[in-house]
Structure formats: C-alpha cells, structure tokens
C-alpha positions as CSV (number, residue, x, y, z in Angstrom):
1,M,5.5,-17.5,14.6
2,T,2.9,-19.2,12.9
3,L,0.8,-15.8,11.3
4,T,-2.5,-17.4,10.9
5,T,-5.4,-14.7,10.5
6,T,-4.8,-11.7,7.6
7,T,-5.4,-9.5,10.6
8,E,-2.6,-10.2,12.2
9,V,-0.2,-10.4,9.4
10,I,-2.0,-7.5,8.2
11,D,-0.9,-5.8,12.2
12,R,2.6,-6.9,11.7
13,F,2.7,-5.5,7.9
14,N,1.5,-2.0,8.8
15,R,4.1,-2.8,12.2
16,A,7.0,-2.3,9.5
17,F,6.6,0.7,8.5
18,T,5.7,2.4,11.4
19,E,8.9,1.4,13.3
20,H,10.7,1.1,10.3
21,D,11.7,-2.4,10.3
22,A,12.1,-4.5,6.8
23,A,13.6,-7.0,8.5
24,A,9.8,-8.2,10.2
25,L,7.7,-8.3,6.3
26,T,10.4,-11.4,5.3
27,D,8.4,-13.4,6.4
28,L,4.6,-11.9,5.1
29,V,5.3,-12.4,1.9
30,G,3.6,-15.0,0.0
31,D,6.3,-16.3,-3.3
32,D,3.8,-16.1,-6.0
33,C,2.7,-12.3,-3.9
34,V,1.1,-9.9,-7.3
35,M,2.0,-5.7,-5.4
36,E,1.1,-3.0,-7.7
37,A,2.3,0.4,-6.4
38,I,0.8,3.9,-6.9
39,Q,2.9,5.0,-8.9
40,P,3.7,5.6,-12.3
41,A,0.1,6.8,-13.1
42,P,-2.1,5.5,-14.5
43,D,-1.4,1.6,-13.3
44,G,2.1,1.5,-11.6
45,A,4.6,-0.3,-11.5
46,R,3.2,-3.4,-11.1
47,Y,6.1,-6.2,-8.8
48,E,5.9,-10.2,-9.4
49,G,6.1,-12.8,-6.9
50,R,8.1,-12.4,-3.0
51,T,10.9,-11.2,-4.5
52,A,10.5,-8.2,-6.1
53,C,7.8,-7.3,-3.7
54,L,9.5,-8.3,-1.2
55,A,12.4,-5.5,-1.8
56,F,9.9,-3.3,-3.1
57,W,8.3,-3.4,0.9
58,Q,11.4,-3.4,3.1
59,A,13.3,-0.5,0.6
60,L,9.9,1.7,1.5
61,A,9.8,0.3,5.8
62,G,13.4,0.8,5.8
63,N,13.2,4.5,4.5
64,R,13.5,6.7,7.8
65,D,13.0,10.3,5.7
66,V,9.6,9.0,5.0
67,R,6.7,8.0,7.6
68,F,3.8,5.9,7.1
69,V,0.9,6.2,8.6
70,P,-2.2,3.9,8.8
71,E,-5.5,5.9,9.1
72,D,-8.0,2.7,9.3
73,V,-7.9,-0.7,9.0
74,V,-11.3,-3.1,7.8
75,V,-11.1,-6.9,7.3
76,A,-13.0,-8.7,5.5
77,G,-12.0,-12.8,5.4
78,D,-9.3,-12.6,3.5
79,R,-9.0,-9.7,1.8
80,A,-7.5,-6.0,4.4
81,T,-8.2,-3.0,3.2
82,I,-6.1,-0.2,4.1
83,R,-6.3,3.8,4.6
84,W,-2.7,5.5,4.6
85,R,-1.1,8.6,5.0
86,Y,2.2,8.7,3.5
87,H,4.8,11.5,4.6
88,F,7.4,12.4,2.2
89,G,8.5,16.2,4.1
90,P,7.3,17.6,7.4
91,G,5.2,20.2,6.4
92,P,1.2,19.6,5.8
93,A,1.4,19.8,1.5
94,D,4.4,17.3,1.7
95,S,2.1,14.3,2.4
96,V,-0.4,11.9,0.1
97,R,-3.9,10.1,1.5
98,G,-4.2,7.0,-0.4
99,V,-5.5,3.1,-0.2
100,N,-3.4,-0.3,-0.2
101,L,-6.2,-3.2,-0.9
102,M,-4.7,-6.4,0.1
103,R,-4.7,-10.5,0.0
104,V,-3.9,-12.7,2.1
105,H,-3.2,-16.5,1.6
106,D,-2.4,-19.4,3.8
107,G,-0.6,-16.8,6.3
108,R,1.3,-15.4,4.1
109,I,0.0,-11.8,1.3
110,V,0.2,-12.7,-2.3
111,E,-1.9,-9.5,-3.2
112,A,-0.9,-5.7,-2.7
113,L,-2.9,-2.8,-4.6
114,G,-2.3,0.1,-4.2
115,Y,-3.7,3.7,-4.7
116,S,-3.2,7.3,-4.1
117,K,-4.6,10.8,-4.6
118,T,-2.6,12.8,-6.4
119,A,-1.0,16.0,-6.1
120,G,-1.6,16.9,-9.2
121,E,-4.7,18.1,-10.9
122,V,-6.9,15.3,-12.3
123,P,-9.4,17.1,-15.6
124,L,-13.0,17.2,-14.3
125,A,-15.9,15.9,-17.1
126,A,-17.6,18.0,-19.6
127,T,-20.7,19.6,-17.7
128,E,-23.6,18.9,-20.5
129,A,-23.5,22.6,-21.6
130,E,-19.6,21.8,-22.9
131,H,-20.9,19.0,-25.1
132,G,-24.2,21.1,-26.0
133,R,-26.5,19.5,-23.6
C-alpha cells in the first residue's frame, strides 16, 4: 500500500501502537527521520535516521505491558499533532499525557518531537513579592 497523505501515515502510525503491531511501522519511517523522545528531561533523547527511529518505535509498539491511547489528532498539511495518554500500569496514576509534533514528507515520517506532562513537581515562577516588588 502506498501512503500519500499525512492523515493516512499518522493513522497507521497510531494504529501500530494501539494494536501493538510493530511491523506496521516499517513503511512509515523516512530515511532522514529525526525523533526526540519525552525522556530524559529536559530535552529527551534524540534519535537520527530511519534505523534508530524505527528501532525505538518498534520496541515501544511491541510492548504489550503498556498501552498507548490517542486522545486527539490534528493534521494540517505535512504536519500532525497527536495528543495521547501512555499507560504503563493498571492504576489511574500509572499513566502520563503528552503530545507528539509530527512532520511527514513523501508519505514517510521525517520528524517526531515528543513532549509530556511530568510526574514530578516543576518549580513555579517566583512571585513578585519574592522579588521585592
């Protein structure tokens, strides 16, 4: 099957994760793909090239101990935003929400930047009173 639209590529990408079908990712990743994972903070690990990105995604998609649930997908031209929840345990606290910013070129994913809400506390900005204002 030849994939031509961003919508088709992203739909198959998401189904590979929801159905734990790691092999379905093979035809979706471009040779020059760049992917930034959600961890470690603050920037996430960077993977460059088809082989590295495909290996990361196939390991994640094939893991039946976790569950990926797309919450919202928006496609605009060659770009897509995937808002998701990733479940890594049975309880309600055993999940994290995040977003991937994707770019597709010639029917293949060439960029995927992942961001997530953190489980730990993030320091809030200092108030004006703390700055003596």
